[in-house]
C-alpha positions in Angstrom: 44.6 107.7 -11.4 42.0 107.1 -8.8 39.4 109.6 -7.8 40.9 110.1 -4.2 44.2 111.0 -5.9 42.7 113.9 -8.0 43.4 117.3 -6.7 40.4 118.7 -4.8 39.9 121.5 -7.4 39.3 118.7 -10.1 37.0 116.5 -8.1 33.7 118.4 -8.5 34.1 119.0 -12.3 34.9 115.2 -12.6 31.8 114.4 -10.6 29.7 116.8 -12.8 31.2 115.4 -16.1 30.4 111.8 -15.0 26.8 112.8 -14.0 26.4 114.6 -17.4 27.7 111.6 -19.3 25.4 109.2 -17.4 22.4 111.5 -18.0 23.2 111.7 -21.7 23.6 107.9 -22.1 20.4 107.2 -20.2 18.0 109.9 -21.1 19.2 110.6 -24.6 21.1 108.0 -26.3 19.3 105.0 -24.8 15.8 106.3 -25.6 17.0 107.5 -29.0 18.3 104.0 -29.9 14.9 102.4 -28.5 13.0 104.8 -30.9 15.3 103.9 -33.8 14.5 100.2 -33.1 10.8 100.9 -32.7 10.8 102.4 -36.2 13.1 99.8 -37.9 11.0 96.9 -36.3 7.7 98.8 -37.3 6.4 98.8 -33.8 3.4 101.0 -32.9 3.8 104.5 -32.0 1.1 106.6 -30.1 1.0 110.4 -30.4 -1.2 112.9 -29.0 -1.5 116.1 -27.0 -2.6 114.3 -23.8 0.5 112.1 -24.0 2.7 115.2 -24.4 1.0 116.9 -21.6 1.5 114.0 -19.2 4.8 113.2 -20.5 6.0 116.8 -20.0 4.6 116.6 -16.4 6.4 113.4 -15.7 9.7 114.7 -17.0 9.4 117.9 -15.0 8.4 116.1 -11.8 11.4 113.6 -12.4 13.9 116.4 -12.9 12.7 118.5 -10.0 12.8 115.3 -7.6 16.4 114.5 -8.9 17.7 118.1 -8.4 16.1 118.3 -4.8 17.3 114.8 -3.8 20.8 115.6 -5.3 20.8 118.8 -3.2 20.0 116.7 0.0 23.0 114.5 -0.8 25.3 117.5 -1.1 23.8 119.5 2.0 23.1 116.7 4.4 25.2 113.9 3.1 28.2 116.0 2.1 28.6 113.9 -1.2 26.9 113.4 -4.5 24.7 110.7 -6.2 27.8 109.9 -8.3 29.6 106.8 -6.8 33.0 108.4 -7.1 31.9 110.9 -4.4 29.0 109.3 -2.3 27.4 110.8 0.6 29.4 110.6 3.8 26.3 110.7 6.0 23.1 108.8 5.6 20.3 110.8 4.0 16.9 110.0 5.4 15.0 113.3 5.1 13.1 115.0 2.2 12.0 112.5 -0.4 14.2 109.9 1.2 11.5 109.7 4.0 9.3 107.9 1.4 11.8 106.1 -0.7 15.3 104.8 -0.1 15.9 105.6 -3.8 14.1 108.7 -5.0 16.7 109.6 -7.4 16.3 106.2 -9.3 12.4 106.9 -9.1 12.9 110.4 -10.4 15.0 108.7 -13.3 12.1 106.4 -13.9 9.7 109.2 -13.9 11.8 110.9 -16.7 11.8 107.7 -18.8 8.1 107.2 -18.4 7.6 110.9 -19.4 9.7 110.2 -22.5 7.6 107.3 -23.3 4.3 109.4 -23.0 5.9 112.2 -24.9 7.1 110.3 -27.8 4.9 107.2 -27.8 7.3 104.6 -29.0 6.4 101.2 -27.8 10.2 100.1 -27.7 10.6 102.8 -24.9 8.6 100.5 -22.6 11.2 97.8 -23.2 13.9 100.3 -22.3 12.1 101.3 -19.1 11.9 97.6 -18.2 15.7 97.1 -19.0 16.3 100.3 -16.9 14.3 98.8 -13.9 16.1 95.4 -14.1 19.5 97.0 -14.2 18.7 99.4 -11.3 17.3 96.7 -9.2 20.4 94.5 -9.7 22.8 97.4 -8.9 20.7 98.2 -5.8 20.5 94.6 -4.5 24.0 93.4 -5.4 26.2 96.5 -4.9 24.5 99.5 -3.5 22.8 98.1 -0.5 25.7 96.0 0.7 27.9 99.0 0.4 25.4 101.2 2.5 25.2 98.5 5.1 28.9 98.5 5.5 29.2 102.2 5.4 26.2 103.2 7.7 25.8 100.1 9.8 22.8 100.1 12.2 21.6 103.4 11.1 21.1 102.0 7.5 19.5 98.8 8.9 16.9 100.9 10.9 16.4 103.1 8.0 15.6 100.1 5.6 13.0 99.0 8.3 11.2 102.3 8.2 11.4 103.1 4.5 10.6 101.0 1.4 13.1 100.6 -1.3 10.8 102.2 -3.9 7.7 104.0 -2.8 
């Protein structure tokens, strides 16, 4: 069954479940596996109260930016960050004035926060893999889809706002 064929009462729970699964994999399972590898490979680990303080701040900042930007997708774009229910209107206000991808930047902030909090060197490799994967998705899938969906509005937006920061 395709998403569009789901009854309307089931669409929102489906989107929330997909978002929760994605978050679990990216922010818990992926980093946990990186930390297991870090331990088994005998790579260094840094630990300290300053790292935890900064890490907590990055995580809080990232979660806040994600919630705020997702709210803009819902209120202005009439959609969600989940590809099954994308925004119907181009969102270019709020954090989207400074970055075309504030949600991905927020995710990166959370991952950097996890590195600072836990201090496992392998988390840096995980962050690099995250960035490469997101960059590929944006260049080869997301931006072409947005160009088709929003046309000249998106083209003008890309001229005004950088991809990342």
